[in-house]
C-alpha positions in Angstrom: 2.4 14.7 -6.4 2.2 12.6 -3.3 1.9 8.9 -3.1 -0.3 6.5 -1.0 1.4 3.6 0.9 -0.7 0.5 1.2 0.3 -1.7 4.1 -0.9 -4.1 2.9 -3.2 -6.2 0.7 -0.7 -9.0 0.7 -0.3 -9.6 4.5 -1.3 -8.2 7.9 1.5 -5.7 8.6 -0.1 -4.0 11.6 -0.6 -7.4 13.4 2.7 -9.1 12.5 5.3 -6.8 10.8 4.8 -3.5 12.4 8.3 -3.2 13.8 9.7 -3.9 10.3 7.4 -1.3 8.8 8.2 1.4 11.4 11.9 0.7 10.9 11.6 1.3 7.1 9.7 4.5 7.7 12.6 5.8 9.9 15.0 4.8 7.2 12.9 6.6 4.6 12.6 3.9 2.0 11.1 0.4 1.2 12.7 -2.2 -1.1 10.0 -3.9 -3.0 10.2 -7.2 -4.9 7.9 -7.7 -7.8 6.1 -11.0 -7.0 6.1 -12.0 -10.7 9.3 -10.8 -12.2 11.5 -10.7 -9.1 12.8 -7.3 -9.9 13.6 -5.0 -6.9 12.9 -1.3 -6.7 13.3 1.3 -3.9 10.4 3.5 -2.9 11.5 6.6 -1.0 9.0 7.8 1.7 8.8 11.0 3.8 6.1 12.9 5.6 6.0 15.4 2.7 5.9 12.8 -0.1 3.3 10.5 1.4 -0.3 11.6 1.3 -1.4 8.8 3.6 -0.6 5.3 4.7 -3.6 2.9 4.3 -3.3 0.1 6.8 -5.2 -3.2 6.4 -5.7 -5.5 9.4 -7.8 -7.7 11.5 -5.8 -6.8 14.6 -4.6 -3.3 15.3 -3.5 -4.0 18.9 0.3 -3.8 18.1 -0.2 -0.5 16.2 -2.2 1.0 19.0 0.6 0.3 21.4 3.0 2.2 19.1 0.7 4.9 17.8 3.1 7.7 18.9 5.7 6.4 16.4 3.2 7.2 13.6 2.9 10.8 14.7 2.9 13.1 11.7 2.0 10.3 9.2 -1.5 10.6 7.9 -3.3 7.3 8.1 -6.4 5.5 7.0 -7.4 2.1 8.5 -9.1 -0.6 6.5 -10.4 -2.7 9.5 -11.7 -6.2 8.7 -14.3 -7.0 11.4 -16.4 -10.0 10.4 -17.3 -12.3 13.3 -15.9 -14.1 16.3 -15.7 -17.4 14.4 -12.4 -19.0 15.6 -12.7 -21.8 13.1 -12.6 -19.4 10.1 -10.2 -17.0 11.7 -8.1 -18.9 14.3 -5.4 -16.2 14.6 -7.7 -13.2 15.2 -8.3 -11.8 18.7 -11.7 -12.2 20.2 -14.4 -10.1 18.6 -14.9 -7.8 21.6 -11.2 -7.0 21.7 -11.2 -6.0 18.0 -14.3 -3.8 18.5 -12.4 -1.9 21.2 -9.5 -1.5 18.8 -11.9 0.0 16.3 -13.2 2.3 19.0 -9.7 3.4 19.9 -8.7 4.2 16.3 -11.9 6.2 15.8 -11.1 8.2 18.9 -7.5 8.9 17.9 -7.9 9.4 14.1 -11.6 10.2 13.7 -14.3 7.9 12.5 -13.9 8.9 8.8 -10.3 7.5 8.8 -11.6 4.1 10.0 -13.1 2.0 7.2 -15.0 -1.1 8.3 -14.7 -4.2 6.1 -17.0 -7.2 6.4 -14.7 -9.2 4.1 -15.3 -11.8 3.0 -18.8 -13.2 3.4 -18.3 -16.9 3.8 -20.6 -19.9 3.3 -19.5 -23.3 4.5 -20.8 -26.7 5.6 -19.6 -28.2 9.0 -20.8 -31.5 10.2 -23.5 -31.6 7.6 -25.0 -28.2 8.5 -24.8 -25.2 6.1 -23.5 -22.1 7.9 -22.2 -18.6 7.2 -20.4 -15.9 9.1 -23.2 -13.3 8.9 -24.6 -13.7 12.5 -22.8 -10.7 13.8 -23.5 -8.4 10.9 -26.4 -6.4 12.4 -24.7 -6.1 15.8 -21.6 -4.8 14.1 -23.7 -2.3 12.1 -25.1 -1.0 15.4 -21.6 -0.8 16.9 -20.0 0.9 14.0 -22.6 3.6 13.6 -22.3 4.3 17.3 -18.6 5.2 16.6 -19.6 7.5 13.8 -18.6 5.1 11.0 -21.0 5.5 8.1 -20.0 2.8 5.6 -19.0 -0.8 5.2 -17.2 -2.6 2.4 -18.1 -6.2 1.6 -16.9 -9.0 -0.6 -17.7 -12.7 -1.1 -15.2 -15.5 -0.7 -13.5 -16.6 -3.9 -12.2 -20.1 -4.6 -8.4 -20.6 -4.6 -6.3 -23.8 -4.8 -4.7 -22.9 -1.4 -8.2 -22.9 0.2 -9.0 -26.3 -1.3 -5.8 -27.7 0.2 -6.7 -26.5 3.7 -10.1 -28.1 3.5 -8.4 -31.5 3.1 -7.2 -31.2 6.7 -10.6 -30.6 8.1 -12.9 -33.7 8.0 -16.6 -32.8 7.9 -15.8 -29.3 6.7 -16.1 -27.7 3.2 -16.6 -24.2 1.8 -19.7 -23.5 -0.3 -19.8 -21.2 -3.3 -23.3 -20.0 -3.9 -24.5 -19.1 -7.4 -24.9 -15.5 -8.5 -28.7 -15.2 -7.6 -27.9 -16.4 -4.0 -25.0 -13.8 -3.7 -27.3 -11.1 -5.0 -30.0 -12.1 -2.5 -27.4 -12.0 0.3 -26.0 -8.7 -0.7 -29.5 -7.2 -0.9 -30.2 -8.5 2.6 -27.0 -6.9 4.0 -27.7 -3.6 2.2 -31.2 -3.6 3.7 -30.0 -4.3 7.2 -27.2 -1.7 6.9 -29.6 0.9 5.7 -31.5 0.5 8.9 -28.5 1.9 10.7 -27.7 4.6 8.1 -24.6 2.7 6.9 -23.8 2.8 3.2 -22.7 -0.6 1.8 -20.0 -0.8 -0.8 -18.5 -3.8 -2.7 -14.9 -4.8 -3.2 -14.2 -6.5 -6.5 -17.8 -7.8 -7.0 -18.7 -6.8 -10.5 -21.3 -9.7 -10.6 -23.5 -7.9 -8.0 -24.6 -5.2 -10.5 -28.1 -6.6 -10.5 -28.8 -6.0 -6.8 -32.0 -3.9 -6.6 -31.2 -1.5 -3.8 -29.9 2.0 -3.5 -27.8 1.1 -0.6 -25.1 -0.8 -2.5 -22.5 0.5 -4.8 -19.0 -0.4 -6.1 -16.4 0.9 -3.7 -12.7 1.7 -3.6 -10.6 0.6 -0.7 -7.8 3.1 -1.6 -9.7 6.3 -2.0 -7.7 9.5 -3.0 -10.8 11.6 -2.6 -11.3 10.6 1.0 -7.6 11.1 1.8 -7.6 14.5 0.3 -10.7 15.5 2.3 -9.1 14.1 5.5 -5.6 15.4 5.1 -5.4 17.9 2.2 -3.1 15.5 0.3 -2.0 16.2 -3.3 -2.9 13.0 -5.1 -3.5 12.0 -8.7 -7.0 10.5 -8.4 -5.9 8.0 -11.1 -7.2 4.4 -11.0 -4.7 1.7 -10.0 -4.3 -0.4 -13.1 -2.4 -3.0 -11.3 -5.5 -4.2 -9.4 -8.4 -6.4 -10.5 -10.2 -4.0 -12.8 -12.1 -6.8 -14.5 -13.5 -7.9 -11.2 -14.7 -4.4 -10.4 -11.8 -2.9 -8.4 -12.0 1.0 -8.5 -9.1 1.6 -6.2 -6.9 4.6 -6.8 -3.1 4.3 -7.2 -1.0 3.2 -4.2 2.3 1.5 -3.5 1.9 -1.8 -1.6 4.9 -2.5 0.6 3.9 -6.0 1.7 5.2 -9.3 0.3 3.5 -12.7 0.1 6.9 -14.4 0.4 8.8 -12.2 2.9 5.8 -11.4 5.1 3.6 -14.5 5.2 0.4 -13.7 7.1 0.1 -15.5 10.4 -3.6 -15.1 11.0 -4.3 -18.6 9.6 -7.7 -17.7 8.2 -9.1 -20.7 6.3 -10.5 -18.5 3.5 -7.4 -16.4 2.8 -5.9 -16.1 -0.7 -2.6 -14.9 0.7 -1.8 -17.5 3.3 0.7 -20.2 2.6 -0.8 -23.7 2.6 -0.6 -24.9 6.1 -2.4 -27.4 8.2 -5.3 -25.6 10.0 -5.2 -25.5 13.8 -7.2 -28.3 15.3 -6.9 -30.5 12.3 
């Protein structure tokens, strides 16, 4: 039975730690530290034992420059493409650059291997005006379907103590957390707009959206053994990953995440991120 390598839910490996990742691939193993117990284990990897690598990133530019070094490794790309809002995502490249990265990945690996994420949907108040990051959603739907991408995964921002600490450094700014009816209304609006472009909308860890009245929204899995088997003929278990947030609605299949919150702190600086260390936001 083969394994899936997740790189990574905990940080942006393609943007900031790609050289380390490629080095470990060449060595044939990863040493993983359990974030709770501190125990260390070694995961052996080879082109025969890995069904696919699932990359997660907002910026695949470094990976595209070294794509030849991934030759022979099956790959799927969870590409977060939200908006061009530099306040929320100060470390991300301009939106147009990221769109061209998505185009390049779809050309090299095929559109089915590129999975678009609009994640998370964010509501906030700046200078007394309520705002959100949805202004580019329809434009991105049109762009994605033009590449042959047929789905989008969404989630809504969750409150974390780290996020509240960041807010303290931004006078006149605060995040908003709408109630469930407002989230359901927003998800229905997104599903309707996506349907107009023949894009299927899926949710990531949003069990509370079960009451959305639309056929174009369903719980999704960001690590999908069925997709990987169709793409690459992998031999995977199809078992659910019990280490993920099942109660929140996560349906992901099993994977081995090789990132580390402590050893690989994400450098994007996104204000809404659960993984970032608490740092003073840029411009504060």
